[in-house]
Legacy VTK file of the C-alpha trace (Angstrom):
# vtk DataFile Version 3.0
C-alpha trace
ASCII
DATASET POLYDATA
POINTS 301 float
62.177 86.919 125.358
60.056 87.939 128.317
62.032 89.202 131.294
59.888 90.903 133.906
59.206 91.008 137.626
55.875 91.317 139.433
55.873 92.734 142.949
53.858 90.642 145.409
54.982 92.290 148.635
56.788 95.533 149.481
56.439 95.989 153.245
59.172 95.461 155.805
58.833 93.607 159.113
55.060 93.871 159.504
52.346 93.967 156.838
50.179 97.054 156.600
47.010 97.808 154.666
47.689 97.170 150.956
51.328 96.200 151.608
52.444 92.615 152.179
55.897 91.394 153.264
58.601 90.796 150.681
57.952 88.590 147.663
58.527 88.966 143.937
57.872 86.768 140.914
60.417 86.837 138.102
59.222 85.697 134.683
62.048 84.753 132.332
60.954 83.207 129.053
57.668 82.102 130.686
59.485 80.307 133.496
58.627 81.497 137.020
61.162 82.185 139.780
59.933 83.246 143.233
62.194 85.654 145.128
61.467 85.616 148.864
58.123 84.426 150.189
56.673 86.601 152.931
53.380 85.933 154.648
50.430 85.924 152.231
52.458 85.260 149.089
50.170 82.551 147.753
47.160 84.848 148.170
49.001 87.543 146.227
49.742 85.078 143.440
46.033 84.288 143.237
45.071 87.963 143.351
47.290 88.798 140.382
46.390 85.653 138.425
49.875 84.147 138.627
49.833 80.349 138.791
51.859 79.024 141.708
52.108 75.644 139.992
54.429 77.206 137.409
57.027 78.084 140.049
59.917 75.612 139.995
62.612 77.693 141.706
62.436 79.687 144.962
65.195 81.960 146.279
65.117 82.966 149.976
67.437 85.793 150.975
67.553 85.274 154.763
65.669 83.958 157.756
63.807 86.985 159.026
60.160 86.002 158.956
58.965 88.710 156.595
60.995 87.013 153.878
59.947 83.380 154.305
56.909 82.946 156.586
54.732 82.322 153.517
56.876 79.463 152.262
55.455 76.580 154.300
51.918 77.551 153.289
52.816 77.765 149.617
54.606 74.409 149.629
51.698 72.800 151.496
49.132 74.134 149.031
51.133 72.818 146.090
51.169 69.410 147.802
47.393 69.490 148.321
46.898 70.502 144.688
48.744 67.389 143.487
52.144 68.713 142.479
54.634 65.952 141.667
57.518 67.759 139.941
60.476 68.824 142.095
60.718 72.225 143.737
64.184 73.764 143.784
64.792 75.967 146.842
67.872 78.118 147.428
68.330 79.615 150.880
70.262 79.642 154.161
71.188 76.154 155.372
68.888 76.222 158.478
65.847 76.788 156.239
65.761 73.110 155.311
65.597 72.131 158.990
62.763 74.614 159.543
60.772 73.112 156.682
61.425 69.543 157.810
60.249 70.329 161.358
57.071 71.956 160.047
56.242 68.942 157.907
57.225 66.462 160.644
54.868 67.877 163.238
52.006 68.332 160.799
52.492 64.703 159.672
52.898 65.876 156.079
54.760 63.880 153.442
54.993 65.980 150.317
53.950 64.366 147.066
56.911 66.058 145.379
60.640 66.275 146.202
62.332 69.417 147.483
65.784 69.879 146.003
67.494 72.237 148.436
70.669 74.214 147.758
72.172 75.851 150.865
73.547 79.362 150.443
76.488 80.819 152.352
76.695 84.573 152.904
80.492 84.812 152.941
81.257 85.540 149.290
79.382 85.965 146.018
78.830 82.595 144.358
77.239 81.289 141.183
74.354 79.112 142.410
72.148 78.303 139.419
72.188 78.049 135.646
69.806 76.875 132.942
69.295 77.682 129.269
67.884 81.120 130.095
69.578 82.400 133.254
72.624 82.497 135.460
72.086 83.371 139.121
74.721 84.523 141.602
74.485 85.721 145.183
75.132 89.182 146.603
76.637 89.224 150.096
74.657 91.842 152.015
75.214 93.449 155.413
72.286 92.706 157.681
71.857 91.542 161.270
71.889 87.881 160.226
73.496 86.194 157.185
71.732 87.610 154.129
72.200 87.377 150.392
70.672 89.135 147.461
70.595 87.656 143.975
71.642 88.741 140.488
69.635 87.180 137.653
71.501 87.458 134.352
70.025 86.454 131.022
72.186 84.246 128.865
73.107 85.546 125.403
70.476 84.680 122.829
70.951 83.561 119.238
70.625 85.984 116.360
67.110 86.501 114.967
66.061 85.445 111.484
64.719 88.176 109.191
61.200 86.858 108.586
60.921 88.440 105.163
63.911 86.398 103.971
63.168 82.985 105.436
61.456 81.799 102.230
64.741 82.299 100.367
66.707 79.714 102.366
66.196 76.063 103.318
65.002 75.524 106.890
67.977 73.218 107.490
70.255 76.288 107.487
68.316 78.261 110.087
70.191 76.930 113.123
73.654 77.729 111.760
72.678 81.185 110.553
71.145 82.042 113.936
74.453 81.072 115.553
76.243 83.561 113.296
77.711 80.882 111.023
77.852 81.448 107.269
76.592 78.460 105.231
77.931 77.136 101.927
75.253 75.662 99.656
75.846 72.662 97.369
76.304 74.978 94.365
79.070 76.837 96.185
77.152 80.021 96.989
77.558 81.395 100.485
74.654 82.397 102.690
76.001 85.009 105.093
74.491 85.028 108.520
74.542 88.823 108.580
72.321 88.949 105.476
69.574 86.771 106.936
69.669 87.538 110.641
69.809 90.507 112.975
71.685 90.703 116.278
69.972 89.292 119.331
68.798 91.638 122.044
71.524 92.323 124.582
71.231 90.127 127.698
69.689 91.947 130.657
70.277 91.628 134.369
68.230 92.110 137.535
69.767 92.552 140.981
67.688 91.967 144.120
69.056 93.478 147.335
66.710 92.486 150.127
67.782 93.674 153.607
71.081 95.485 154.047
72.731 98.594 155.287
74.801 100.716 152.913
78.042 98.787 152.361
80.409 99.297 149.441
81.629 95.701 149.676
78.682 94.409 147.620
78.832 97.132 144.975
81.099 95.172 142.636
78.531 92.365 142.392
75.701 94.669 141.275
77.738 97.085 139.164
76.261 97.695 135.704
73.011 95.767 136.252
70.131 96.980 134.112
67.592 97.014 136.955
68.282 97.083 140.676
65.722 96.382 143.372
67.038 97.798 146.621
65.466 98.058 150.023
64.671 101.607 151.175
63.164 101.025 154.588
63.515 104.560 155.964
63.739 108.195 155.005
67.255 109.600 155.375
66.242 111.601 158.450
66.175 108.219 160.225
69.696 107.252 159.148
70.690 106.390 162.711
67.728 104.006 162.959
68.638 102.525 159.579
72.201 101.876 160.715
71.029 100.429 164.023
68.761 97.920 162.285
71.093 97.320 159.318
68.758 98.839 156.753
69.039 101.471 154.028
67.426 104.855 153.461
65.754 105.910 150.226
68.514 108.447 149.604
71.183 105.782 150.065
69.391 103.478 147.622
69.513 106.267 145.045
73.219 106.787 145.700
73.896 103.071 145.260
72.116 103.066 141.883
73.891 106.237 140.755
77.353 105.066 141.767
77.091 101.596 140.211
75.899 102.365 136.692
72.367 101.075 137.223
69.798 101.909 134.533
66.610 101.631 136.617
66.084 101.507 140.383
63.124 99.941 142.169
62.772 100.628 145.885
60.790 98.625 148.419
60.753 97.032 151.889
59.083 100.129 153.293
58.681 100.630 157.031
55.098 100.360 158.266
55.458 103.861 159.729
54.951 105.261 156.206
51.297 105.205 155.216
52.072 106.887 151.881
55.242 106.342 149.896
55.614 109.446 147.747
58.171 111.022 150.080
60.392 107.941 149.842
60.159 108.012 146.070
61.010 111.700 145.895
63.991 111.272 148.197
65.460 108.489 146.034
64.695 110.421 142.828
66.541 113.466 144.176
69.705 111.376 143.760
68.728 108.947 140.991
65.890 110.128 138.762
64.976 106.810 137.149
63.504 105.362 140.349
60.106 103.707 140.800
58.209 102.287 143.749
58.095 98.495 143.884
54.493 98.292 145.054
52.091 95.367 144.985
50.673 94.352 141.645
53.120 96.286 139.476
54.997 94.408 136.764
58.258 95.884 135.544
59.927 95.037 132.252
63.582 94.441 133.066
LINES 1 302
301 0 1 2 3 4 5 6 7 8 9 10 11 12 13 14 15 16 17 18 19 20 21 22 23 24 25 26 27 28 29 30 31 32 33 34 35 36 37 38 39 40 41 42 43 44 45 46 47 48 49 50 51 52 53 54 55 56 57 58 59 60 61 62 63 64 65 66 67 68 69 70 71 72 73 74 75 76 77 78 79 80 81 82 83 84 85 86 87 88 89 90 91 92 93 94 95 96 97 98 99 100 101 102 103 104 105 106 107 108 109 110 111 112 113 114 115 116 117 118 119 120 121 122 123 124 125 126 127 128 129 130 131 132 133 134 135 136 137 138 139 140 141 142 143 144 145 146 147 148 149 150 151 152 153 154 155 156 157 158 159 160 161 162 163 164 165 166 167 168 169 170 171 172 173 174 175 176 177 178 179 180 181 182 183 184 185 186 187 188 189 190 191 192 193 194 195 196 197 198 199 200 201 202 203 204 205 206 207 208 209 210 211 212 213 214 215 216 217 218 219 220 221 222 223 224 225 226 227 228 229 230 231 232 233 234 235 236 237 238 239 240 241 242 243 244 245 246 247 248 249 250 251 252 253 254 255 256 257 258 259 260 261 262 263 264 265 266 267 268 269 270 271 272 273 274 275 276 277 278 279 280 281 282 283 284 285 286 287 288 289 290 291 292 293 294 295 296 297 298 299 300
């Protein structure tokens, strides 16, 4: 099953050349989930040939503009393009009021319903589930209420051995894939283990948007396969990072190392950095399996 994320924006408060504000598109089993929606997100979707119409769920981490200023434009474009199916939005409670005011004063009545789920940043909560995913919040430490998100795949059924499917009636496939042995009318037993192989282990992706280093959220991200973590500054600017409630590249590496993460992606880079190699090297000095979450890159999770 496909489980990947495409980076649409990796800059912090202000966009710079070739770096847009925060936005990512998660593809799980060909279903699209938008994570944050900074300015220019819909243009980035077009640039990378990702169809906005396939997005049914949007997760907004907090109400600093670089994480949601693109949302009203995206929702408006979907309206103009004739969308009628609901859009599910998860975000801070005041976000709904912001959207309603925008639409009120532009005299816009959306053709489609918005189903809004308010998020509180007081404790980690399970906020969404479907046949593919469970989503829970991460309570982060930023200047305003902020949450990250953990996207966890649900366990999949066992996989049929293609070379053996001709040997068994199709009616038995479902039971065998569930790990159930089947007794045939003549009394012979078809063992699930003989005709199927174990499913791939479920994977998880943690998204930590804006936060300072804070051990209180470590338990929520512990053991995730891939962690995206902000790395706004080099460690030489630790005082500035603490003042603005952000993280350094070195701290991001330490967080990945200390929480059993397999792969670390860093982003949300300050506009003061025109090149990013130094940030990458600083994080890799602590946690080697680190990559830059830069625009246009798709990572298998």
